[in-house]
N, C-alpha and C positions, 0 to 999 in steps of 0.2 A: 544337475543340469544334464539334459540329453544331448549327446553330440554324435554325429556321424559324418562321413564324407559324402557330401551331396553331389549327385550326378544327374540332376534333372536336365532335360532338353539340351544336353550336350555342351553348351558354351561354357568356357572357362574351366573345364574339367581336365586335370592333369592325368595323363595315362601312366599306368605303372610300367616300370622298366622290366619287371619280372615277366618271363615268358608265360603267356596264358594259352589255354587250350582254344582251338578254333571254335568260333561261335557263328551262328546264323540267326537272323531275325525274320519273322513273318508278320505282316500287318494285314488282317482280314478286312477287306474294304466292302464286301457285299456287292450289290449290284443295283441297277436302275429300278427294279421292281420292289426294292426295299427303301426305307427312309421316307415313306409317304407322309409320315407325321412331321417331317421337316419342311414341308411346303409352307409358304411359297418360296423359301430360300433355295430349295433343291430344284426348283423349276428352271433355273438358269445356270446352275453349277452343281456337280455331284457333291453330295453331302461330305465325303471325306476331304474335299478340297476347300471347304468353306473356311475363310480366314478367321482365326481367333487369336487375339493378342498379336496381330500383325503377320501371322504365318498360317498356311493351310493347316487344318485340324490335325492331319496325320504327319505334318512336319515335326511336331513335338515328339511323336512316337519315334520317328526316324532319327532325330537328333539324340534322343536318350539312348537308343540302341548304338548309334555310331560312337558314343562316348565310351563304350565298353572296350577295354583292351582285349584283343583277340577277335573282335567282330570282323568277319570277312565279307559277308554278303547280307543285304536286306532285300526282302522280296515283298511286293504287294500281291495279294491274291484275291480274286473276285471274278465277277462276270460282267463288268463294264467293258465297253469297247476299248481296245488297247490304246488307241490314239488319245483317249481322254487323259491319260497319265503321262504322255510323252514329255510335255514341257516340265511338269513337276519332277520327273525322274532326271531330266537333264540338269535342272537346278540343283538337285541333291548330289549328282555326280560332280558338279563344279564345287559345291560346298564341302563335300567329303570325298576327295579324289582317291583316298586309300581304300575305299569300300565299293564293292560292286552293287548295283541296284538293277532290279528287273521286275517286270510285271508278269505274273502267271495267270492267264485267263482260263477259268473253268468253262467247260463246254455247256454247262447248265448249273443252276444253283445246287450245290452239293452239301449244304449245311456247314456248320462251323468246323466240323472235323473231316467231312468228305473230301474237301479240296486238299487238305494236308495228306490224306492217304493217296489220293489220285496222283499228286505230284511228289510222292515220297522219294522217287529216284532222284529228282532234282534237288530236293531238300537234303538228301544224304550225300550229294556230290561234294567231294572235297573232304569227306569224313569229319564233319563237325562233331565236337564233343557234346555240345548242348544246343538246343533250339528254343529261342524265345518266340512265343506266339501271342499277339495282342489284337484285341478288338479295336476297330477304328473309332467307334463312337464313344470314346471316353476322354476325359481330361484328368491328368494325374501329374504328380511330382515324379513318378516312375523311379522308385528306389531299386533299380535293376542290379546295381553292383552288390548291394546288401542281400538281395534275393539270391544272386548267384553264389555268394559266399555261403549262405545257409544251405543252399541246394547241394553244393559240393561237400560240405561238412557232414551232411546227413546221408550221403550216398543215395540220394533219392532218385526215383525214376521220373517223378513229376512233382513240381512245386507250383502252387497257385498263390497269386498275390491276393491277400485279403485285407479288409479294413472293418473296423467296428462301426456300426451305425445305430441309430435309434431303434429301439425294439418295435416301435409302431411302423417303421418303414422296412424292416428286414424282409418281410414276406414278399416284397416286390422284386427280390433278387435271388440269386443262387446262394443258399445258406450253407455254411461250413460249421460242423461240430469238430472243434480242434482240441486235441489233448494239450492241456496247458504246460505239461512237462516236456513232452517230446515234439510237439508241433505237428504230430501226425493227424491227418484228417480222418476222423472215425466215421463221419457220415456227411453226405452231400446231397442236397435236394434243391432242384431248380424251382423257385417260386412255390414254396410249400404252402399248403392250405392252413396249417397251424404253425405257431411259433416254435422253432427248434433252436435258433441261435441268432445272436446279433452280429456275428462275424459273417460278412458276405464276400463273394468272389468279385474281384475287380476286373475280370476279363483279361488278365495278363498271366501267362503260363510259361513255365520253363520245363522242357522235356529233354530226356536222353533219347538217343536213337531207337532203343527197343520199344518206345511208345507206339511205333508203327505196327508191331506185333499185336499189341492190345487193340489197336484200331481194326486190324484184320479180324480179330476175334469178335469185335463188336458188330462188324458188318455181317459175319457169318451168323451170329446170334439173331440179328435183325431179320435176316432172310428166313431163318428157321421159324421164327415167330410168325412171319407172314404166311408161310406155308401151313403152319398148324392152325392159325386163326381163320384164315380165309379159304382154306382147302383149295388152293390154286390148282388149276389144270396145268398140263405140261407147258403150254404156251405162256401162261401167266408166270409160272415158275422161272422159265427162261428169261422173261422180261424183268422179273424181280432181281435176278442175278446181275443185271446190268445197273442196278440201283446202288450207287455209292454214297447216298446221302447218310451222313453221320452227324449227330448232335454231339459236339465235343463234351459238353457239360453232362448231358443225360446218359449217353451211351458209353463214354470213355471214362470220365472222372468218377462217376458213381461206381463203375466196375472196379476201379483202382482202390476204393476205400476198403474193400474186403481183403486186399493183399498187403496192406501196410506200406505201400510204396508211394502214397500221395501225402505230401506235406504242405504246410501253409507258411508263408512269410507274411505276417500281419504288420501293416503299416504302423509307423510311429505317429500317433495323432497330433503330437505337438509340432511335428515337422512336415509330415506328408499330407497330401490332399488327394482326393479322388471324387469324381462324379461322372454320371452318364450324360451324354449329349443326345437326347432323343427328339427334342422339339426345338423350334426356333427360339422360344423363350429361354431354354436352358443354355443358349450360347452366351447370354449376358453374365450369369454367375460363373460360367467356365472362363470367360474373358477376365473377369475379376480375379479368379483364383490364380490364373497364370501371371497376370500383371503383378499381383501382390507377391507372388513367389519370386518373380524376377527382381523385384525391388530388394529382396533380401539376399538373393543368391546370384543374380546376373544383371546388375543394374545397368550395364552398358547396352542392354536390349531396350531400355526405356529411352524416352526422348527429352530433348531440351530445345525450346524455341523461345522467341521473344514474347510469345503469348504467356498469360498467367496459367501455369500448369500446377495442378494439385496432384502430386504423385500418388499412384503409378499411372502413367499415360504412355501410350505408343502413338507416335505421329509419323507416317511415312515421309521420307525426305522430299518427295515430290508434292506433298500437300502444302497449301497456303493457308496460314492461320493468322488472322488479324491480331495485332498486339493487344487490343482491348478485349479479346475473347477470353473467357474463363473456362478452362478445360480440365476435367477430372473431378474426383478420382475415377479410376477403373474405366478408362476410355481408350478405344483403338480407332484411329483415323487412317483410312486407306489411301492409296495412290491418287494423286491429282484431285483431291478434295479441296474445296474452297470454303473457308469458314469466315464469315463476315464480322464486322465490328459489333461488340456487345453481345455476342452469342454465348450461351451457356450450354455446356455439354457435360453430362455426368452419367456414369454407369451405362455406357452406350457403345455400339459398334457402328461406324460409318464406313460403308464400302466404297469401291472405286468411284471417283468422279461425282461424289455427292456435293451439292451446292447448298449451303445454308446461309440465307440472307440475314441482314442485320437484326440484332435483338431477338432472335428466335431462341427457343430452348428445346433441347433434345435430352430427355431424361428416361432412363430405363427403357431403351428402345434400340432397335436395329433398323438402320436406314439402308435400303438396298441400292444396288449399283445405279448410278446416274439419277439418283433421287434429287428432287428440288424442293427445298423447304423455304416458303416465303417469309418475308419480314414479319416479325412479331408473332410468328407461329409458336405453338406449344405442342410438342410431340412427346408423350410420356406414357409410361406404364405404372403399375403398382410399385410403391417403394420397396426396396430390397427386403426390409424386415417383414413385410406382409406377404411376400411371395408364397411362403409355405402355407400360411393360413388360408390363402385364396386359391390354393392349387386345385381344389375340386369344387370351387364355387360355380354356380350357374346363374344365368339370368335369362328369363323367358325360354327355358329349356335348353340353352346353349351354354357351353363352358366359357367362362369369362377369361380372356387372356390376362396373364400377369405382366405383360409387357406389350409395347406397341411394335409390331413388325411390319415394315413397309417393303413390298416386293420391288423388283427392278423397275426403274423409270416411273416412279410415282411422283406426282407433282401436287404440292399443296399451295393453294392461293394464300395471299397475305392474311394475317390475323386469323388463322384457323387453329382450332384446338382438336387434336386427335388423341384420345385417351383409351388405353387398353383395347386397341383394335388390331386386327390382322387385315392387311390390304393387299389384294392380289396385284400382280405386275401391270404396268402401263395404265394406271388409273389417275385421273385428275380429280382432286378433292377440292370442292368449292364451299362446303359447309362443314361445320364442326361435327365430330362423330365421337360416340362413347360406347364402349362395350359391344362392338360390332365386328362382324367378318364381312368385309366389303369385297364383293365379287366383281 
């Protein structure tokens, strides 16, 4: 039997009384020019704040970081307007008062590593021994404590969280060639053209402070390459020296593989989970993964109501669910939702103030804010087991959605069926639709 101390998403984790070195965490949130594949859900809320399993996407990251003994400060880094995260950060400060939270706004998009280098003085303030860096658009069990133990034991400069995936899918990610005995990363390639390994990067990194020296070298090497390849004149050279854009994976991690200072902590497949959240459809399996993980490790995060619930289910306390409704499994119901009698909901996310009338069914779908589902409607996507098979299917030259995604304030008339459709915000649907994108 595989056993370890589980530390996912913070709740219920006992902190060690042994003094721990100071830690900092960084969550890379990107900016408004990214995440366009997440539309229509990102049209009314920044992608990092989209609720999954009842909490904003990056709340799960922050809670996992906050559970680590020695964590002093958690920083969000990106180029959204600062005000966008004000309320979220206030909520985190109330939930985790022992930890400082801040947002660092880049003056422009600096890449996955450029922001780290630009704010290096802020990140090194307080002399942290280690720095966790996490991409926002992932869902994971976040085995950070185990990752930290391995990192310290190996005296590593950098450790990347990895996970094994199917050989057929590996080339879509950054691939790691890992020494099975030492866990040293011998080779790292971002989205290779040919298969090199089925161990992929999870977008979670643990660094020691000297990593910033490596980033400086990467910036210098990039500038030198620009000068050599483009034969820049003096003015262009000066402009290039202002360019701090650094790709953490390509420019930094690949450089470290030659030094023997990059290691991997590979997730335990029987315990851990990981997936990317790139599209609206991917929020449904992410929601499922979190809820099922909570059922095993943090059951108090799940809900109990008078309605018939098939665990795991999250229902916000302000939602109203009729006792005859049948909810679950793998369902999240947001604030101020109203679920009528005889309603069936499965593998779905219902956002704030959704109103589902009697005897409707919502299956494999996301219903956006203030959505109204009429009586006897059927809103559904492809069943979970067929999502992978249909991932690249097309119909009339367009990609077929594997879930139904309704944007904000979408209204469905009574007795309407909407299957495998993406519906833009503020639409009123009066006829049944199948395999369409409704503008």
